[in-house]
Residue, then its C-alpha position, 0 to 999 in steps of 0.5 A: m500499500n502506497l501513500m501519497s501526501q499533500h501538505f498544508r504547513i499552518r503556522l501559529r493562530a490558525a483558527i480551527a481551519a476547516a471546523a467549520l466544514l467538518l463539524g456543521a458549525a458556523p465560526a465567529f469572527a475574530l481577525s485571524g493572522n498576525n498581520t493583526g497586531t497592536d504596534f506599527w512601523v511603516a514609511f512611504p517611500y519617494d514620489a509618495a511626497t509627490m502624492s495628494v494623499l497619503n492614508i493609514y488605514i487601521a482595521a479593526g476586529a470585533a472589540g474596535a480598537t482607539g490608537q495614536v498615528s504619530v510621526p515622532g522625528a516630526g512632532f505629528n500625532q493623531a488619535y483615531s478610534a475604529g468600531a467593531n469590524a470598522v475601518a479607521t483612516v488617519a491622513l497625513s501630510p505628503l511631507y512625510a514621505l521619504g527623500p525630497n518633498g515637492v519634487t516633480s520630476t524624475p531625479a537627476d541622479d541616483f540618491d539616498a536619504l538618513e530621515e526622521k520620518g517613520i510612521h508609528i501606530t499604535a492600537s489597543a486591540p489587534s488590527a490590521v494596517y494598510g497604507l495608501a499614496y495616492t494622486t491622480g495618475t499614480a498610486d499603490a497601496f501596501l500592508g502592514l506588518p506588526t512590529p513582533t514579525l519583523g525580521t532582521e533579513y530581508w531581499v528586495m522586490d521590485y521592478s526595473e525603471n527608478s527603483n527604490f526601497a526603505v528601510v525603518a528601525a523599529s527597535p529602541g536602541t541602535t541598529t546596524v543595518t548592513i546592505t549588499p547592493a545587487t547592483t552598481l549605482g551612481f553617486l550616493g551620499l552615505g552609502n558605497f553601492t558597489t554589486g556585492v559590496p555590503y556597507t553599513i548604515t546606523l538607525n535609531q528608532g524611528q529614522t529611514y534610510l533610503v535608496q534611491l535610483a533615478d533611472d534604470g538599473d534594477l535593486i531586485g537581489t539586494r540582500i539586508q540584514s540588520t542587528q535588531p529587527v526593521a521593517v523595509f519598505d520596497g517599489a519604484y519611483c515610476t516604473y513601466i511594467p514589462a520594461d519595454m513598454d516605457s515607449g508608451c504609457c504609462c509609468d507608476y509609483l510601486v510600494e510593498e512592505a517586504l516579507p523577512y527572508d524566513s516567511w518566505g515560502r515554496n508554493y504559490f497562487s495567483l489569479p489574472l487581474a480582472t479587468r486586464q486583457n494580456g496577462d500580468t507580470f511576475r517576478v520570482l526572487a530566490g534568497d540565500q538557497p538555488a531555487t528551482v521556479q516552476v508554474n503550473g507543472a512547468t519548469m521555468a528556472t533554476l536561480a541562483s542565491g538573489q536571482y530572480w525569474e520574469g514572465e508573463i502569466t495570462c492563466s490562473a497559476q499555482i507557483t513552486s519552488d523547492q526552497p523558500v521564494c518571495v512570488a511578486q504579481f504586477s499590474n502591467s501598463q495601460e498601454y499593455d492591453s490597448l484598452s479602450s478603458d482608461n482604468a488600468d496602470p501598473f502597481q506592485m503585489t506580494l504574494i503569500s504562500s499557501d502555509s501562510w493563509g489565514t481564515q478571516y480578515l479585514v481589508a480596506s478597499p480605498i473605494t473613495y480613489f478608486g473605481e474599481n475594487f476586487l478582491s482575489i480569493i484562492a480556497p481548496a476544493a473541501a472550502l468551497g460553499t464556506v467563503t464569505v464576503d461581508g456576510s454572504i457566501v460566495p457561491a462555489s460555482a464562483f470559483s474555477p480550478i486552478g490546474v490539478s493544484g486542488y485549489w480553485g480562485a474566484t474574483v468577487t467585486v466589492s464597493a465598501l471601505g472595508n471588507l470582512v472575508t472568513c472562511s472555514a479553511p484558511v485562504g488566499l487573499s489579494v486586494y487590488g482596483f483600477d482607476f483613470f490611468n492608475g491602481y493600486g494592489y496588495p496582499g490582503g493578510a498573512l500568518l508570519p513566524l514571530p522570533t523567540p523572545t528575549p527576556t530582559f533581567t533586573p539583577t539582584s546582587t549581595f556581596t561577601q566580602s574578604p578583608t585583608f588587613s595590613v598593620t604596621e605597629t612601632a615601638t620605640p626603642t626600636p621596633t618593628v612589626t609587621e602583622t597581617a589578619t584576615a577577618t569577616p566584616s563582622a569580626t573584630p581582627s586582633s593581632t599579637a606580636t612579638m616585639t624586640y627592644s633595644a633599651t638602655p637601662t638606669f640603674t639604682a646601687t648601694p655598695s655594702a663593702t669591708p674596706s680591704s684591697t679586693a672588693t665584691m659589690t652586689y647591684s640591684a638594677t630596675p630598667t625602665f622602658t619607654g616605648t611608642s606603638s604606632v598601628t596604622p591598618s590598611l584595608s583592601s577587599t575583594a568582593t564576590p557577588s551572588v547574582t540572582p537575576t529576576f527575570t521580566a518578560t512578555p509571553l507570546p502567543f502559544l504556537l502551535t505549528p506542523h512540522y514542513p513538510n507534513p506529514d512526511p512521506a509515508g512507507p506501506t505501513g503508515v505515515w508519521l504526523p509531527y508537530t512542535l510546541s513551543t510550551a508545554a501543552k495538552v494535545s489530542l489528534t483526531v482524523y477525519d475524512i472528507s465527509g466530516e466523519r471522525v476515523r481515528a481518535w488517539g485517545q479520549d483525553p489530550e496528552d502531555e507534551t512538553a516544549g519542542a518536536h513531538e511526533r504520532f503514528w497513524d497506521l492507517k487504520n480507523g478506530s476499528g481496527r480495520d484499514v481506511a480506504s483510499g481518499i482524503f483525510l483531514v488530521r486535527i490537531q488540538g494543543d491546550p497550553e496552561i497559559g494561552d488561547s488553544q490553537t488547532v492545525w490541520e494536516r491533509c493527505a491522501v491515501v492511495r491504495 
C-alpha cells in the first residue's frame, strides 16, 4: 500500500481551520493571522512626496480599537477610533514621505537619504494596518506588518526602472543595517553602492534610510541584514511594466512592505487581474539557496542566490519552488492591453504562500479614490461554499479550478471601505483596484513567524567581602612589627606581636663593702622602658558577587506548528504526523474523512506534551482496527497550554491503495 501526501503547513494562531466545514458550525469572527497587532512602524518611500493623499487605514476586529498614528521625528500625533469590524482612516501630510518633498520630476542622480520619518501606529486591540499613496494618475498601497513579526534579513523585490527601497528602524536603541547591493549605483551620499560590496548604516528607532535609482537599473536581489528587527519597503518611483513599455503609457508608483526572509514559502497561487486582457507580469526571487521555479508544473528557471525569474502569466497559476522564494504579481502599464478603458496602470502586489494563509481577514478597499475594487480569493476544494464576503456566501460556482492543484479561485467585486472575508479553511487573499490611469494592490494578510522572545532581567546582587588588613606596629626603642590578619566584616581583627626592644637601663645601686684591697659589689637594677606603639591598618577587599537575576518577559502567544513538510512521506505501514509546541500543552489528534466523519482519535483525553518537537504515527487504520480506504483525510491537531489560548492546526493527506 502506498501513501501520497499533500501537505499544508499552517503557522501560529490558525483558527480552527476547516472545523466549521467538518462539524457544521459557523465561525465567530475574530481577526486571524499575525499581520494583526497593536504596534507598527511603516513609511512611504520616494514619490509619495508628490502624492495628494497619504492615508493609513486601521482595520479593527470585533472589539474595535483606539490608538495613535504619529511621526515622532516630526512631532506629529493623531488619535483615531475604529468601531467593531470597522476601518479608521488617518490622513498624513506628503511632507512625511521619504526623500525630497515637492519634487515633480524624475531625480537626475541616484541618491540616498537618512531621515526622521518613521510612522508609528499603536492600537488598543489587534488590528490590521494598510497604507495608500495616491494622486491622480499614480498610486499604490501596502499591507503593514506588526513590529513583533519584523525580521533581521530581507531581499529587495521591485521592478526595474526608478526602483527604490527604504528601511525603518523599529527597535529601541541603535540598529546597524548591512546592505549588500545587487547592482552598482551612481553617487550616494551615505552608502558605497557597488555590486556585492556590503556597507553599513546606523539607525535609531524611528529613523529611515532610503535608496533611490534615477533611471534604469534594478535593486532586486539586494540583501538587507540588521542587528535588530527593521521594516523594509520596496518598489519604484515611477516604472513601466513590462520594461519595454517605456515608449508608451504609463509609468506608475510601486510600493510594498517586504516580507522577512524567514516568512518566504514554496507554494503560491495567483489569479489574472480583473479587466486586464494580456496577462500580468511576475517576478520570483531566490534567497540564500538556489531554487528551481515551476509554473503549473512546468519548469521556468533554476535560480542562483539573489537571482530572479520574470515572465508573463495569462491564466490562473500555481507557482512552486523547491526552496523558499519571494513572488510578486505586477499590473502592466495601461497601453499594454490596448484597452478602450483607461482604468489600468502598474502596481506591485506581494503574494503569500499557502502555508501562511488565514481564515478571516478585514481589509481596506480605498473606494473613495478607485472606481473598481476587487478581491482575489483562493481556497481549497473542500472549503468551497464556506467562503463569505461581508457576510454573504460566495457561491461555489464563482470559483474555477487552478490546474490540478486542488485549489480554486474567484474574483469578487467590492464597493465598501472595509471588507470582511471568512472561510472554514485557510484561504489566500489579494486586494486591488483600478481607476483612470491608476491602480493599487496588496496582500490581504499573512500568518508570519514570530521570533523567540528575549527576556530582560534586573539582577539583585549581594556581596561577601574578604578584607585583608595590613598592620604595622612601631615601638620605641626600636620595635618593627608587620602583622597581617584576615577577618570577616563582622569580626574585630586581633593581632599578637612579638616585639624586640633595644633599651638603655637606669641603675640604682647601694654598695656594701669591707675595706680591703679586693671588694665584691652586688647591684640591684630596675630597668625602665619607654615605648610608643603606632598602628595604621590598611584595608583591601575583594568582592565575590552572588547574583540572583529577576526575569521580566512578555510571553508570546502559544505556537502550535506542524513540521514542514507535513505529513512526511509514508511507507507501506503508515504516516508520521509531526508537530512542534512552543510551550507545554495538552495535545489531541483526530483524523476525519472528507465527509466530516471521525476515523481515528488518539485517546479520549489529551496527552501532556513538553515544549519541542513531537510526532504521532497513524497506521492507516480506523478506530476499529480496519484499514481505511483510499481517499482524502484531514488530521486535526489541537493544543491546550496552561497559559494562553488553545490552537488547532490541520493537515491533509491522500491515501492511495
